[in-house]
C-alpha positions, 0 to 999 in steps of 0.5 A: 820736517821743514818746521818745528812749528807751523802756524796757519793764520796770521792774526793776533793769536797765531802771530803771538804763538809763532813769535813766542815759539821762535824765541825758544829757538824753534824753526817757525813759519806762519801761513796767511792768505790775507793781510797780517794782523787778522780781523782785529787789526784790519777790520776789527778792534783797531779801525773800529776804535778809530771810528769810535774815537771820531764818533766820541769827538762828534758827540763832544762837539754836539752835546758837551762843548756848549756846556763848557762855554764853547760855541759852534760845536753842532756846526763843527760836528757836521763838517766831518770829512769822511774820506780824510778820516778813512784815509788816515785810518787805512794808513794807520792799519797799513803801518800795523801790517808792516810792523807785523811783517818786520816783527817776523823778520826780527823774530826769525819767523818765516812768512808764507803767503797763501791758503793752507790745506791739510794733506795729513796731520803733518803736511800742508799744501799752500796755494799762493795768489798766483795759483802755484802750490807748494807743500810744507811739513811740520812737527807741530801745527797750530790752526788760528784762522779766526772767523768771519761775519755770518750773512743769514739767508733771505731773499735779496739779502746776501747781494744787498748788504754789507758786513762789519768788514764792509763797513770799513770800505764805505767811501762816504757816510750813509744818510740812512743805515739799517744795522741788523744784529743784537751783539756788540758789533751791531751796537758798536757800529750803530752807535758810531754811525748815529753819532757821526750823523747817520739816521740809524735803525737797529733791527734786533730779533728779540726784545733788545740788544746785548741780551747775554749781558747783565740786565742792568747793562742791556737796559741802560744801553737800550735807554741811552741808544733811544735818547741818542736817536737810534730807532730800535725795531724789536722782536722782528725775528730777523730779516726776510727780504731786501729789495732795491728801488729805482732810486737805489734805496733799499727796502728791508722786510723783517720776518715779523712783517715790518718794512723799513724804507729808504736805507742807503746801507744795510749792515748785517752783524748777527754773528760770526762763523769760523774759517775752517771750510778750506782746511780739510781738517778731516784729513788731519783727524781734527774734529769739529763741534756742531757749529763747525768750531774746532773742538779743543781742551783747556790746553788748546789740544785738538783731537789730533796729537800734534795739532792745536787750535785757538782763537775765534776758530774755537768759539770760546772767548772771541777776544783778541787779548784772549787769543794772544794769551792762549797763543803764548801759553801754548808755545810756552808749554810746547817749547818752553822750560820745564816750569811751563809744562802745564801752562794754559790760559784761563778763560775765567774772569775775562774783562770785556769792553764794548765800545758803545756810546756810552762804553761798557765794561764787564767782568765775571758773572751777570746777576742772572748767572750768579743766581743760577750758580749760587741759588735764587733763595740766597740772593740779598739786595742789601739791607736797606735802612729806613728813617721815618721823620716822625716825632720821635724819629724812627730808624729801621733796617731788616726784618721785623720780628714777626717776619723774622719769626715767620721766615726762620721758625723752622730754619736749620743752620747750613754752611753750604748755603752761599749768600749772594750780595748785589750792590748797584749804583746809578749816577751822572758822571762829574763831566756832566756836572755843569750841564744846565739840564734836568738832572734826570736827563743827564747821561747816567753811569750804572754800576753793579758789583756781585759778591758770593759767599760769607767772605763776599768774594767778588764774582762780577763787576758790570759798568756802563758809562763814561770811562768804563773801558779804562777802569775795567782793566784794573778791576780785572786784575783784582778779580783774578786775584780773588778780591772780596768786597772788603778788599774793594772797600779797603782801597782808598778812592781816587777823587774825583773819578767814576771808578771810585764808586766801585770802591765806596759803593754801599759803605757810606 
């Protein structure tokens, strides 16, 4: 064979796996038809975080600065030089493309440019941009081609919208934007545009965005988006038609019959689909799921003995760090020492951050999923102590004797019942402490800790609010190590921080 390991796809997962394999002395090549770095570097995490940071600066100028004695913030926020921001962002991404290319050279990985198509399980044709074709062979092949935005059908939809990719091509800040979608991409970009000064209309098919997140998170974000000025159009069923007027403005009609007028930009972000069409995977014996994702087991094995797949093309956990970890573990298992013969990545307890305004950090089970897993009848929302300031005063907690008799008169002891405990907290971050506004109107941080079993093992942590993106990484480690509520309680808090709430919750 020409190579020991051939990687199709130069995104985060593919690059990580290729470089790890090369570190074991294997002959490795990566085939990529676009810019190195994949979605994350070019049209995803990296440029998105730049735009989120710009939006955060604007929010600070508009909403926070005057509380700290600075004047002119609102006026300063309106002076955004979009072309300058875009140029700086694009230059940053270009530097990263170069870093990946030089990284290949240092690691001894060959960079092959073009589109890959399987001839058989060990043979791939590569069509270069100039139309030339060459054939390469490899003992083992990894498919890490990622995904792309899905544009749903509709009259005038495809030709009159941009995707999340197209967002980064915008040459100017739109005055009015319609963002379609209820996932994290939609709410992130809606938040960025709104903070930077665009009138934003968020169109969701059902009642609210982020429906798969914990209800505390999705409800809190819904409230904050409304307070920030985002117009949310609910239960629309999606978009059925887009028309363009003589003035160039777009008229958007939803499935439910509502019409939105005067949009400069319609950004579609209803989901993503895998990049598999051009690969001819059937010639290699690689099976796909009903959603066209490559079917893999826990070790990234496909249905073909020597072909592997990971990342967004598999549709498991579509996050850059997840693909990187999976790529490295796969290379360790295939080419590393004996101790890595069973190496695999864990898709459990993956910390996730959504760069909305405010940010969201989450890991583990949502409360509804915890109830499904452990049983609704075992849920406890904490015993709430109550005091009545009579003379003499009355203190009480838990069931009254009649209610206890009624509840347990026929009860038997069972050790297979797993109790579920849910602690929540809602507070205004200390950053907003000096704001001269009604306390109820200060931005709130919401936290939830979900524990299961007699040992109160932490099975879920969910946070929306200032700093949640940074605090979630450490708590992710804690959950992977099997942290209990007692472990959280035993940790000395760092004061004054928002994170301390997670280790003092319910203990005062």
